[in-house]
ROPATOR-735148 format. One record per residue (C-alpha): x, y, z; residue number from 1; residue in three letters. Coordinates in nm, 2 decimals. Layout:
# residues N
<pt X="X" Y="Y" Z="Z" pos="NUM" code="ALA"/>
...
# end
This chain:
# residues 86
<pt X="14.72" Y="9.53" Z="1.32" pos="1" code="MET"/>
<pt X="14.58" Y="9.47" Z="0.97" pos="2" code="GLU"/>
<pt X="14.26" Y="9.27" Z="0.91" pos="3" code="ASN"/>
<pt X="14.35" Y="8.90" Z="0.87" pos="4" code="LYS"/>
<pt X="14.06" Y="8.90" Z="0.61" pos="5" code="GLN"/>
<pt X="14.29" Y="9.04" Z="0.35" pos="6" code="ILE"/>
<pt X="14.51" Y="8.74" Z="0.36" pos="7" code="LEU"/>
<pt X="14.22" Y="8.50" Z="0.36" pos="8" code="LEU"/>
<pt X="14.06" Y="8.68" Z="0.07" pos="9" code="ASP"/>
<pt X="14.39" Y="8.62" Z="-0.13" pos="10" code="ASN"/>
<pt X="14.45" Y="8.27" Z="-0.02" pos="11" code="ILE"/>
<pt X="14.46" Y="8.15" Z="-0.39" pos="12" code="ALA"/>
<pt X="14.75" Y="8.39" Z="-0.46" pos="13" code="LYS"/>
<pt X="14.97" Y="8.21" Z="-0.20" pos="14" code="ILE"/>
<pt X="15.27" Y="8.04" Z="-0.35" pos="15" code="HIS"/>
<pt X="15.65" Y="7.97" Z="-0.30" pos="16" code="THR"/>
<pt X="15.96" Y="7.91" Z="-0.50" pos="17" code="THR"/>
<pt X="16.09" Y="7.55" Z="-0.55" pos="18" code="GLU"/>
<pt X="16.37" Y="7.63" Z="-0.29" pos="19" code="MET"/>
<pt X="16.10" Y="7.75" Z="-0.04" pos="20" code="GLY"/>
<pt X="15.90" Y="7.43" Z="-0.09" pos="21" code="ALA"/>
<pt X="16.20" Y="7.22" Z="-0.01" pos="22" code="ASP"/>
<pt X="16.27" Y="7.45" Z="0.29" pos="23" code="ARG"/>
<pt X="15.91" Y="7.42" Z="0.41" pos="24" code="ILE"/>
<pt X="15.92" Y="7.04" Z="0.36" pos="25" code="ARG"/>
<pt X="16.24" Y="7.01" Z="0.56" pos="26" code="ARG"/>
<pt X="16.14" Y="7.25" Z="0.84" pos="27" code="ASN"/>
<pt X="15.80" Y="7.08" Z="0.89" pos="28" code="LEU"/>
<pt X="15.91" Y="6.71" Z="0.81" pos="29" code="GLY"/>
<pt X="15.67" Y="6.67" Z="0.53" pos="30" code="LEU"/>
<pt X="15.73" Y="6.36" Z="0.31" pos="31" code="ASP"/>
<pt X="15.81" Y="6.46" Z="-0.04" pos="32" code="LYS"/>
<pt X="15.67" Y="6.13" Z="-0.19" pos="33" code="THR"/>
<pt X="15.34" Y="6.14" Z="-0.01" pos="34" code="ALA"/>
<pt X="15.03" Y="6.23" Z="-0.22" pos="35" code="THR"/>
<pt X="14.95" Y="6.53" Z="0.02" pos="36" code="ASP"/>
<pt X="15.32" Y="6.66" Z="0.02" pos="37" code="SER"/>
<pt X="15.24" Y="6.98" Z="-0.17" pos="38" code="ASP"/>
<pt X="15.37" Y="7.24" Z="0.09" pos="39" code="PRO"/>
<pt X="15.16" Y="7.53" Z="-0.05" pos="40" code="VAL"/>
<pt X="14.84" Y="7.34" Z="-0.02" pos="41" code="GLU"/>
<pt X="14.96" Y="7.21" Z="0.32" pos="42" code="TYR"/>
<pt X="15.02" Y="7.58" Z="0.44" pos="43" code="CYS"/>
<pt X="14.69" Y="7.71" Z="0.27" pos="44" code="ARG"/>
<pt X="14.48" Y="7.45" Z="0.47" pos="45" code="LYS"/>
<pt X="14.66" Y="7.53" Z="0.79" pos="46" code="LYS"/>
<pt X="14.59" Y="7.91" Z="0.72" pos="47" code="ILE"/>
<pt X="14.22" Y="7.85" Z="0.67" pos="48" code="LEU"/>
<pt X="14.19" Y="7.65" Z="0.98" pos="49" code="SER"/>
<pt X="13.95" Y="7.79" Z="1.22" pos="50" code="PRO"/>
<pt X="14.20" Y="7.82" Z="1.51" pos="51" code="GLY"/>
<pt X="14.47" Y="7.98" Z="1.32" pos="52" code="CYS"/>
<pt X="14.62" Y="8.29" Z="1.47" pos="53" code="ASN"/>
<pt X="14.69" Y="8.54" Z="1.18" pos="54" code="ILE"/>
<pt X="14.87" Y="8.86" Z="1.24" pos="55" code="TYR"/>
<pt X="15.08" Y="9.12" Z="1.03" pos="56" code="LYS"/>
<pt X="15.42" Y="9.27" Z="1.14" pos="57" code="GLN"/>
<pt X="15.61" Y="9.48" Z="0.90" pos="58" code="GLY"/>
<pt X="15.58" Y="9.33" Z="0.55" pos="59" code="LYS"/>
<pt X="15.50" Y="8.99" Z="0.66" pos="60" code="ASN"/>
<pt X="15.19" Y="8.79" Z="0.76" pos="61" code="TRP"/>
<pt X="15.24" Y="8.54" Z="1.04" pos="62" code="TYR"/>
<pt X="15.00" Y="8.23" Z="1.07" pos="63" code="CYS"/>
<pt X="15.04" Y="8.01" Z="1.38" pos="64" code="GLU"/>
<pt X="14.86" Y="7.70" Z="1.44" pos="65" code="ILE"/>
<pt X="14.92" Y="7.34" Z="1.57" pos="66" code="ASP"/>
<pt X="15.27" Y="7.45" Z="1.68" pos="67" code="GLY"/>
<pt X="15.39" Y="7.58" Z="1.34" pos="68" code="ILE"/>
<pt X="15.44" Y="7.94" Z="1.22" pos="69" code="ARG"/>
<pt X="15.40" Y="8.02" Z="0.85" pos="70" code="ILE"/>
<pt X="15.55" Y="8.34" Z="0.72" pos="71" code="THR"/>
<pt X="15.39" Y="8.48" Z="0.42" pos="72" code="VAL"/>
<pt X="15.51" Y="8.83" Z="0.24" pos="73" code="ASN"/>
<pt X="15.22" Y="9.06" Z="0.25" pos="74" code="SER"/>
<pt X="15.29" Y="9.21" Z="-0.10" pos="75" code="TYR"/>
<pt X="15.33" Y="8.91" Z="-0.32" pos="76" code="ASN"/>
<pt X="15.18" Y="8.62" Z="-0.11" pos="77" code="TYR"/>
<pt X="15.50" Y="8.43" Z="-0.13" pos="78" code="THR"/>
<pt X="15.54" Y="8.17" Z="0.16" pos="79" code="ILE"/>
<pt X="15.89" Y="8.26" Z="0.28" pos="80" code="ILE"/>
<pt X="15.92" Y="7.99" Z="0.53" pos="81" code="THR"/>
<pt X="15.73" Y="7.76" Z="0.79" pos="82" code="ALA"/>
<pt X="15.89" Y="7.64" Z="1.12" pos="83" code="HIS"/>
<pt X="15.79" Y="7.43" Z="1.42" pos="84" code="LYS"/>
<pt X="15.76" Y="7.66" Z="1.71" pos="85" code="MET"/>
<pt X="15.93" Y="7.59" Z="2.03" pos="86" code="LYS"/>
# end
C-alpha cells in the first residue's frame, strides 16, 4: 500500500472535469446553487478530514469518510467520481 501522504501533499492538484463535477454533485446530492457547491473543494475538505480512510488500489486513490467514497486518479489527481457508500 502506498503512503497516503503522497495524496495529501498534492491536495492542491486535485481537480475534475465539468462532467465530473456534475456527476459528483448528482451522486452526492450537492446543491448546484449553494455557495459551498464546488465539488472539488467539497472533496478536498473530505480528503483532509482527520478520519478519512485513504488507500491506493491500482492507479486510483480511494478516500472514504462520512459514508462516501471519492475516487482520484493517482497520476493526474483528477477526481473520477464520488459515491455514497452502501
